[in-house]
N, CA, C and O atoms as a GROMACS GRO file, in nm:
protein
  320
    1UNK      N    1  -4.388   0.886  -1.173
    1UNK     CA    2  -4.297   0.889  -1.078
    1UNK      C    3  -4.337   0.742  -1.009
    1UNK      O    4  -4.448   0.692  -0.993
    2UNK      N    5  -4.178   0.685  -0.966
    2UNK     CA    6  -4.181   0.536  -0.921
    2UNK      C    7  -4.119   0.540  -0.811
    2UNK      O    8  -4.045   0.638  -0.820
    3UNK      N    9  -4.103   0.492  -0.712
    3UNK     CA   10  -3.990   0.484  -0.590
    3UNK      C   11  -4.001   0.346  -0.510
    3UNK      O   12  -4.110   0.294  -0.487
    4UNK      N   13  -3.887   0.294  -0.472
    4UNK     CA   14  -3.845   0.195  -0.400
    4UNK      C   15  -3.822   0.053  -0.495
    4UNK      O   16  -3.744   0.037  -0.588
    5UNK      N   17  -3.921  -0.045  -0.434
    5UNK     CA   18  -3.915  -0.164  -0.545
    5UNK      C   19  -3.916  -0.189  -0.658
    5UNK      O   20  -3.941  -0.089  -0.724
    6UNK      N   21  -3.895  -0.313  -0.741
    6UNK     CA   22  -3.871  -0.338  -0.828
    6UNK      C   23  -3.947  -0.430  -0.902
    6UNK      O   24  -3.957  -0.424  -1.024
    7UNK      N   25  -4.023  -0.549  -0.804
    7UNK     CA   26  -4.082  -0.626  -0.870
    7UNK      C   27  -4.233  -0.647  -0.740
    7UNK      O   28  -4.245  -0.585  -0.634
    8UNK      N   29  -4.317  -0.742  -0.791
    8UNK     CA   30  -4.431  -0.753  -0.674
    8UNK      C   31  -4.382  -0.799  -0.581
    8UNK      O   32  -4.473  -0.840  -0.509
    9UNK      N   33  -4.246  -0.826  -0.520
    9UNK     CA   34  -4.208  -0.869  -0.424
    9UNK      C   35  -4.190  -0.781  -0.309
    9UNK      O   36  -4.229  -0.795  -0.193
   10UNK      N   37  -4.115  -0.676  -0.373
   10UNK     CA   38  -4.051  -0.547  -0.288
   10UNK      C   39  -4.147  -0.426  -0.283
   10UNK      O   40  -4.190  -0.379  -0.388
   11UNK      N   41  -4.180  -0.375  -0.169
   11UNK     CA   42  -4.258  -0.257  -0.152
   11UNK      C   43  -4.221  -0.132  -0.245
   11UNK      O   44  -4.101  -0.111  -0.262
   12UNK      N   45  -4.298  -0.061  -0.298
   12UNK     CA   46  -4.299   0.017  -0.410
   12UNK      C   47  -4.435   0.113  -0.395
   12UNK      O   48  -4.544   0.062  -0.368
   13UNK      N   49  -4.421   0.244  -0.412
   13UNK     CA   50  -4.472   0.354  -0.471
   13UNK      C   51  -4.505   0.396  -0.617
   13UNK      O   52  -4.406   0.389  -0.690
   14UNK      N   53  -4.607   0.433  -0.670
   14UNK     CA   54  -4.592   0.482  -0.815
   14UNK      C   55  -4.696   0.581  -0.829
   14UNK      O   56  -4.793   0.580  -0.753
   15UNK      N   57  -4.683   0.666  -0.919
   15UNK     CA   58  -4.798   0.759  -0.933
   15UNK      C   59  -4.782   0.805  -1.111
   15UNK      O   60  -4.691   0.860  -1.173
   16UNK      N   61  -4.900   0.760  -1.146
   16UNK     CA   62  -4.917   0.789  -1.297
   16UNK      C   63  -5.000   0.867  -1.375
   16UNK      O   64  -5.121   0.858  -1.358
   17UNK      N   65  -4.948   0.953  -1.469
   17UNK     CA   66  -5.062   1.033  -1.500
   17UNK      C   67  -5.130   0.956  -1.670
   17UNK      O   68  -5.068   0.887  -1.750
   18UNK      N   69  -5.237   0.992  -1.674
   18UNK     CA   70  -5.317   0.903  -1.801
   18UNK      C   71  -5.408   1.004  -1.859
   18UNK      O   72  -5.531   1.005  -1.845
   19UNK      N   73  -5.312   1.122  -1.951
   19UNK     CA   74  -5.379   1.240  -1.953
   19UNK      C   75  -5.496   1.207  -2.075
   19UNK      O   76  -5.569   1.304  -2.096
   20UNK      N   77  -5.515   1.127  -2.130
   20UNK     CA   78  -5.617   1.063  -2.283
   20UNK      C   79  -5.748   1.048  -2.168
   20UNK      O   80  -5.855   1.103  -2.194
   21UNK      N   81  -5.736   0.986  -2.067
   21UNK     CA   82  -5.873   0.981  -1.980
   21UNK      C   83  -5.871   1.087  -1.862
   21UNK      O   84  -5.950   1.087  -1.768
   22UNK      N   85  -5.787   1.160  -1.878
   22UNK     CA   86  -5.829   1.272  -1.750
   22UNK      C   87  -5.816   1.248  -1.606
   22UNK      O   88  -5.886   1.300  -1.520
   23UNK      N   89  -5.717   1.161  -1.587
   23UNK     CA   90  -5.691   1.080  -1.469
   23UNK      C   91  -5.591   1.036  -1.398
   23UNK      O   92  -5.518   0.972  -1.474
   24UNK      N   93  -5.540   1.038  -1.269
   24UNK     CA   94  -5.405   1.052  -1.234
   24UNK      C   95  -5.413   0.898  -1.152
   24UNK      O   96  -5.530   0.880  -1.116
   25UNK      N   97  -5.346   0.810  -1.122
   25UNK     CA   98  -5.331   0.687  -1.050
   25UNK      C   99  -5.224   0.695  -0.990
   25UNK      O  100  -5.117   0.737  -1.035
   26UNK      N  101  -5.250   0.646  -0.859
   26UNK     CA  102  -5.130   0.628  -0.737
   26UNK      C  103  -5.165   0.490  -0.670
   26UNK      O  104  -5.273   0.445  -0.631
   27UNK      N  105  -5.016   0.430  -0.671
   27UNK     CA  106  -5.059   0.267  -0.606
   27UNK      C  107  -4.957   0.272  -0.509
   27UNK      O  108  -4.847   0.322  -0.535
   28UNK      N  109  -4.986   0.223  -0.399
   28UNK     CA  110  -4.898   0.162  -0.276
   28UNK      C  111  -4.868   0.042  -0.249
   28UNK      O  112  -4.884  -0.004  -0.135
   29UNK      N  113  -4.828  -0.018  -0.335
   29UNK     CA  114  -4.764  -0.171  -0.290
   29UNK      C  115  -4.675  -0.212  -0.165
   29UNK      O  116  -4.565  -0.159  -0.146
   30UNK      N  117  -4.736  -0.320  -0.072
   30UNK     CA  118  -4.637  -0.317   0.032
   30UNK      C  119  -4.583  -0.473   0.050
   30UNK      O  120  -4.547  -0.519  -0.058
   31UNK      N  121  -4.569  -0.570   0.169
   31UNK     CA  122  -4.487  -0.625   0.161
   31UNK      C  123  -4.616  -0.758   0.097
   31UNK      O  124  -4.737  -0.760   0.120
   32UNK      N  125  -4.524  -0.866   0.003
   32UNK     CA  126  -4.577  -0.964  -0.043
   32UNK      C  127  -4.699  -0.963  -0.138
   32UNK      O  128  -4.786  -1.050  -0.142
   33UNK      N  129  -4.690  -0.827  -0.229
   33UNK     CA  130  -4.755  -0.786  -0.312
   33UNK      C  131  -4.903  -0.690  -0.280
   33UNK      O  132  -4.958  -0.623  -0.368
   34UNK      N  133  -4.949  -0.700  -0.145
   34UNK     CA  134  -5.016  -0.656  -0.119
   34UNK      C  135  -5.049  -0.492  -0.156
   34UNK      O  136  -4.964  -0.404  -0.141
   35UNK      N  137  -5.167  -0.470  -0.199
   35UNK     CA  138  -5.169  -0.289  -0.242
   35UNK      C  139  -5.297  -0.214  -0.254
   35UNK      O  140  -5.398  -0.280  -0.279
   36UNK      N  141  -5.306  -0.096  -0.240
   36UNK     CA  142  -5.415  -0.032  -0.242
   36UNK      C  143  -5.382   0.074  -0.373
   36UNK      O  144  -5.266   0.099  -0.402
   37UNK      N  145  -5.453   0.109  -0.419
   37UNK     CA  146  -5.460   0.198  -0.532
   37UNK      C  147  -5.578   0.303  -0.534
   37UNK      O  148  -5.695   0.291  -0.498
   38UNK      N  149  -5.504   0.420  -0.592
   38UNK     CA  150  -5.633   0.556  -0.542
   38UNK      C  151  -5.660   0.644  -0.685
   38UNK      O  152  -5.563   0.719  -0.696
   39UNK      N  153  -5.723   0.658  -0.760
   39UNK     CA  154  -5.766   0.694  -0.904
   39UNK      C  155  -5.840   0.830  -0.875
   39UNK      O  156  -5.940   0.836  -0.804
   40UNK      N  157  -5.777   0.947  -0.940
   40UNK     CA  158  -5.842   1.097  -0.956
   40UNK      C  159  -5.878   1.079  -1.100
   40UNK      O  160  -5.799   1.041  -1.186
   41UNK      N  161  -6.022   1.114  -1.122
   41UNK     CA  162  -6.044   1.139  -1.244
   41UNK      C  163  -6.148   1.244  -1.262
   41UNK      O  164  -6.256   1.238  -1.203
   42UNK      N  165  -6.105   1.369  -1.367
   42UNK     CA  166  -6.191   1.490  -1.350
   42UNK      C  167  -6.224   1.512  -1.529
   42UNK      O  168  -6.158   1.471  -1.624
   43UNK      N  169  -6.345   1.587  -1.526
   43UNK     CA  170  -6.392   1.601  -1.669
   43UNK      C  171  -6.294   1.693  -1.755
   43UNK      O  172  -6.302   1.709  -1.877
   44UNK      N  173  -6.184   1.762  -1.657
   44UNK     CA  174  -6.126   1.852  -1.743
   44UNK      C  175  -6.011   1.766  -1.763
   44UNK      O  176  -5.988   1.666  -1.693
   45UNK      N  177  -5.943   1.804  -1.855
   45UNK     CA  178  -5.804   1.728  -1.847
   45UNK      C  179  -5.671   1.807  -1.759
   45UNK      O  180  -5.674   1.926  -1.731
   46UNK      N  181  -5.575   1.730  -1.730
   46UNK     CA  182  -5.513   1.775  -1.621
   46UNK      C  183  -5.370   1.814  -1.726
   46UNK      O  184  -5.272   1.877  -1.685
   47UNK      N  185  -5.389   1.758  -1.875
   47UNK     CA  186  -5.254   1.822  -1.974
   47UNK      C  187  -5.315   1.947  -2.054
   47UNK      O  188  -5.356   1.955  -2.170
   48UNK      N  189  -5.305   2.039  -1.952
   48UNK     CA  190  -5.368   2.167  -2.028
   48UNK      C  191  -5.290   2.264  -1.997
   48UNK      O  192  -5.339   2.374  -1.972
   49UNK      N  193  -5.128   2.240  -1.992
   49UNK     CA  194  -5.044   2.354  -1.999
   49UNK      C  195  -5.022   2.431  -1.878
   49UNK      O  196  -4.922   2.502  -1.878
   50UNK      N  197  -5.112   2.431  -1.755
   50UNK     CA  198  -5.111   2.454  -1.639
   50UNK      C  199  -5.053   2.378  -1.528
   50UNK      O  200  -5.037   2.257  -1.544
   51UNK      N  201  -5.016   2.439  -1.404
   51UNK     CA  202  -4.948   2.364  -1.307
   51UNK      C  203  -5.063   2.340  -1.210
   51UNK      O  204  -5.159   2.410  -1.178
   52UNK      N  205  -5.027   2.228  -1.174
   52UNK     CA  206  -5.124   2.144  -1.078
   52UNK      C  207  -5.057   2.097  -0.968
   52UNK      O  208  -4.936   2.073  -0.965
   53UNK      N  209  -5.179   2.077  -0.826
   53UNK     CA  210  -5.110   2.022  -0.716
   53UNK      C  211  -5.137   1.862  -0.701
   53UNK      O  212  -5.247   1.820  -0.735
   54UNK      N  213  -5.074   1.802  -0.667
   54UNK     CA  214  -5.074   1.670  -0.624
   54UNK      C  215  -5.020   1.608  -0.548
   54UNK      O  216  -4.909   1.566  -0.585
   55UNK      N  217  -5.074   1.567  -0.392
   55UNK     CA  218  -5.073   1.498  -0.288
   55UNK      C  219  -5.107   1.377  -0.300
   55UNK      O  220  -5.208   1.340  -0.359
   56UNK      N  221  -4.982   1.264  -0.216
   56UNK     CA  222  -5.010   1.136  -0.182
   56UNK      C  223  -4.986   1.114  -0.055
   56UNK      O  224  -4.867   1.116  -0.024
   57UNK      N  225  -5.074   1.091   0.039
   57UNK     CA  226  -5.039   1.051   0.178
   57UNK      C  227  -5.110   0.924   0.174
   57UNK      O  228  -5.202   0.883   0.103
   58UNK      N  229  -5.021   0.854   0.300
   58UNK     CA  230  -5.052   0.701   0.323
   58UNK      C  231  -5.064   0.755   0.493
   58UNK      O  232  -4.996   0.825   0.568
   59UNK      N  233  -5.169   0.691   0.501
   59UNK     CA  234  -5.219   0.713   0.658
   59UNK      C  235  -5.262   0.550   0.731
   59UNK      O  236  -5.379   0.511   0.740
   60UNK      N  237  -5.184   0.499   0.760
   60UNK     CA  238  -5.217   0.331   0.820
   60UNK      C  239  -5.236   0.272   0.700
   60UNK      O  240  -5.149   0.287   0.615
   61UNK      N  241  -5.358   0.191   0.670
   61UNK     CA  242  -5.381   0.119   0.517
   61UNK      C  243  -5.474   0.244   0.468
   61UNK      O  244  -5.571   0.199   0.407
   62UNK      N  245  -5.476   0.352   0.473
   62UNK     CA  246  -5.551   0.424   0.399
   62UNK      C  247  -5.438   0.503   0.316
   62UNK      O  248  -5.332   0.547   0.361
   63UNK      N  249  -5.484   0.510   0.183
   63UNK     CA  250  -5.425   0.621   0.098
   63UNK      C  251  -5.500   0.712   0.004
   63UNK      O  252  -5.584   0.680  -0.080
   64UNK      N  253  -5.444   0.856   0.039
   64UNK     CA  254  -5.513   0.973   0.002
   64UNK      C  255  -5.458   1.039  -0.166
   64UNK      O  256  -5.345   1.087  -0.158
   65UNK      N  257  -5.498   1.044  -0.254
   65UNK     CA  258  -5.433   1.125  -0.328
   65UNK      C  259  -5.541   1.229  -0.398
   65UNK      O  260  -5.656   1.207  -0.435
   66UNK      N  261  -5.462   1.350  -0.402
   66UNK     CA  262  -5.526   1.483  -0.412
   66UNK      C  263  -5.469   1.568  -0.537
   66UNK      O  264  -5.357   1.617  -0.550
   67UNK      N  265  -5.576   1.570  -0.621
   67UNK     CA  266  -5.499   1.672  -0.738
   67UNK      C  267  -5.594   1.805  -0.743
   67UNK      O  268  -5.717   1.798  -0.750
   68UNK      N  269  -5.528   1.912  -0.739
   68UNK     CA  270  -5.608   2.007  -0.720
   68UNK      C  271  -5.716   1.990  -0.617
   68UNK      O  272  -5.685   1.976  -0.498
   69UNK      N  273  -5.866   1.989  -0.666
   69UNK     CA  274  -5.947   2.009  -0.536
   69UNK      C  275  -6.012   1.864  -0.532
   69UNK      O  276  -6.083   1.826  -0.438
   70UNK      N  277  -5.977   1.779  -0.654
   70UNK     CA  278  -6.018   1.643  -0.647
   70UNK      C  279  -5.935   1.552  -0.611
   70UNK      O  280  -5.815   1.539  -0.637
   71UNK      N  281  -6.041   1.462  -0.519
   71UNK     CA  282  -5.953   1.380  -0.431
   71UNK      C  283  -6.025   1.206  -0.424
   71UNK      O  284  -6.145   1.181  -0.432
   72UNK      N  285  -5.924   1.115  -0.410
   72UNK     CA  286  -5.950   0.997  -0.380
   72UNK      C  287  -5.888   0.937  -0.268
   72UNK      O  288  -5.767   0.933  -0.246
   73UNK      N  289  -5.983   0.890  -0.197
   73UNK     CA  290  -5.921   0.801  -0.081
   73UNK      C  291  -5.979   0.651  -0.092
   73UNK      O  292  -6.097   0.628  -0.119
   74UNK      N  293  -5.860   0.529  -0.062
   74UNK     CA  294  -5.909   0.440  -0.073
   74UNK      C  295  -5.796   0.317   0.060
   74UNK      O  296  -5.675   0.318   0.085
   75UNK      N  297  -5.910   0.226   0.115
   75UNK     CA  298  -5.829   0.149   0.212
   75UNK      C  299  -5.816   0.013   0.163
   75UNK      O  300  -5.906  -0.046   0.103
   76UNK      N  301  -5.685  -0.044   0.195
   76UNK     CA  302  -5.665  -0.176   0.196
   76UNK      C  303  -5.549  -0.198   0.294
   76UNK      O  304  -5.511  -0.139   0.395
   77UNK      N  305  -5.503  -0.314   0.218
   77UNK     CA  306  -5.351  -0.406   0.328
   77UNK      C  307  -5.252  -0.330   0.199
   77UNK      O  308  -5.271  -0.335   0.078
   78UNK      N  309  -5.143  -0.261   0.277
   78UNK     CA  310  -5.044  -0.225   0.241
   78UNK      C  311  -4.907  -0.222   0.310
   78UNK      O  312  -4.818  -0.146   0.273
   79UNK      N  313  -4.895  -0.297   0.398
   79UNK     CA  314  -4.822  -0.289   0.544
   79UNK      C  315  -4.676  -0.257   0.446
   79UNK      O  316  -4.650  -0.318   0.342
   80UNK      N  317  -4.606  -0.167   0.497
   80UNK     CA  318  -4.463  -0.173   0.412
   80UNK      C  319  -4.331  -0.210   0.507
   80UNK      O  320  -4.219  -0.217   0.457
   0.00000   0.00000   0.00000
């Protein structure tokens, strides 16, 4: 999933699945290329034919990515 901007100058949000590595990566890029990234990795594969719950929440400079019960929170500068 990719939303908003189309280059390093415009704010954008994206979420990528890496099924081979059992991880989901989310990145929130703000003004002037400042960004925060959150990665959730699990020992089990997400590409297992089952439905999974994914949530990406931005609160101030923190980004929280949750996939099922696995969670990653990161902070940085991503002013939108």
